[in-house]
N, C-alpha and C positions, 0 to 999 in steps of 0.2 A: 734223387739227386739234390744234391745244392745247388743251388745256380749261384750267381755271382755278379748278382742285382744290388748294382750302388747303392741305391732307393731302401735296399731292404736292411734296418738297423741290426737285427740279428744276426746278420753276416746268411742269411741264404736259409734263413727259419722261414720256414710255410706258415700262412696264415690261419690255418688248423690250428698249425703248436702255439704263436701263440695265442691264440683264444683259450686253448687246453692250457695255458702256464695263468693267464690271468683268470680262467674258474677256478683254480685252481688253488691260487694265492686267495679268492676271496671264501671260497669254503675255509681256509685256515683261518682267513681275518674273523670270518662268524662264528667258528667254531670256538676260536679267544675271547672272543668279546661274551658267548656265551659263558667260557668258565669263566670271566671277570667276575659278570655279573653273580653265576651262582658263586662263588667264593664272597663278594661284599653281601650277597644273602644271608651266608653261614656264618660270619663273621658279623653281622649283627646278631643276629638269633644267638651268638655266646657272647655277646654284651649287655642282653637282654637278662640273659638267664643270671650270670655274675654278677652277685647285690654290690658291689660296690665299684665297682664299670658303669655298672645301667644306671651306680649317682650324680654322676663329676655333669659337669656342668658344660663341659663341649666333649663334639666326640671322639675320641680316643682313639689313636691312630692305631692298628695292628698290634704290630708288638708287646703295645702295652694292652688289647683286651688277652693275647694270647698268655703274661704276666701276668695278670692278675684270673686269669681263670685257673692256673697251676694252682698259685694261690691258693683259688677257692676248697678247689680239690685237694690241694693237703689239708685247709682244713676238715674240710668231710669228712675226709678219713681218719685225721687223730680225733673228732669225735666219734665217727663209728666205731675206732677201736673201744674209745672210753667208754662207751654206751654197753660194747659185747662187756669189757670184764668187771663194770657194774653187775648188771647180768648175771656174767659167772657167779660173781661173790655174792649178789644178791639170792641167788637160788641154792649155793651151795647153805649159806645160814636158813634158809627154810629148812633146807634137807637134815639140819644136827636135831632137831628139836622133833622133825617125824621117825617114828621105829621104823625102819628099814627093811622092814615086813613085811611092812602095809602096803595095804597098795591107799590110791587117796579116798576110795569107796567103803572098804575096810573100814581104815581110820574115821570118818567120817558118821556112819554108822555106828561104831563105835563113842562116837564124841555124844552122839544122838542116846543111845541107849544107856549112857553114865551119865548122867545127871536126871537131874528131876526137873526139865528140860522141855521147850520144843522148837524147832529152829526154823526161820521163812525168811523169806528172799520178798527184797521188789524189786517196781523198775522203778529207777532214780528221777525218772522223766514225766511221768503220771501220781508213783508213789501208789500203784496196784498193786497184791500180790500177788507174785508167778510161781512160789512154792510155797507153802507150809509142810513140816512135817505130820507121820500121824497122830505123835505126844501127843498132840493138841486135845486130843478125843478125852482121854484121859487127865489133863491139867485141869485144864473148861470148861470139856462138858460141848464143847463144840466140834464137831467133823469138818476134812479139808475141806469136803462141797460149802460148807457156809464160810469159809474165808474166800475161797480160792476167786481170782475175780476181785474182789470186793478194791477196794481204796481203804488204806491206810486209814487220812484221819477221817471216812467217814463221807465221802462228798456228798 
């Protein structure tokens, strides 16, 4: 029931209702404050990820961060599409020289067997021999085990 107490500013609302409204306002303010802090954190992170944005002398505003991020993403997309096209073209060019009826393993076997040579592979960092074909035995009279895991320049 509503009281007509002239000292009550809410026109009859009880003290419990005022406390509930005050608590609701405080909760809303706290939620809103956390949202603003999260948003500021994400904008700062986005600014750090975009090179043109992070190199500015002063802190950019949020709209500038979004604009620069969108431009950076467009550049990345263009570069990625360009790389995909180059990769496809390179793959097509390599396939021109390879007979379509041979897989890579068969082609390697035919190449090694057809020439009077042997094939070896090195670890580029250590110059250690990591693969050597069996043909080395007929050509140099060494076994594969003699050369495997040795250094190319006799370290």
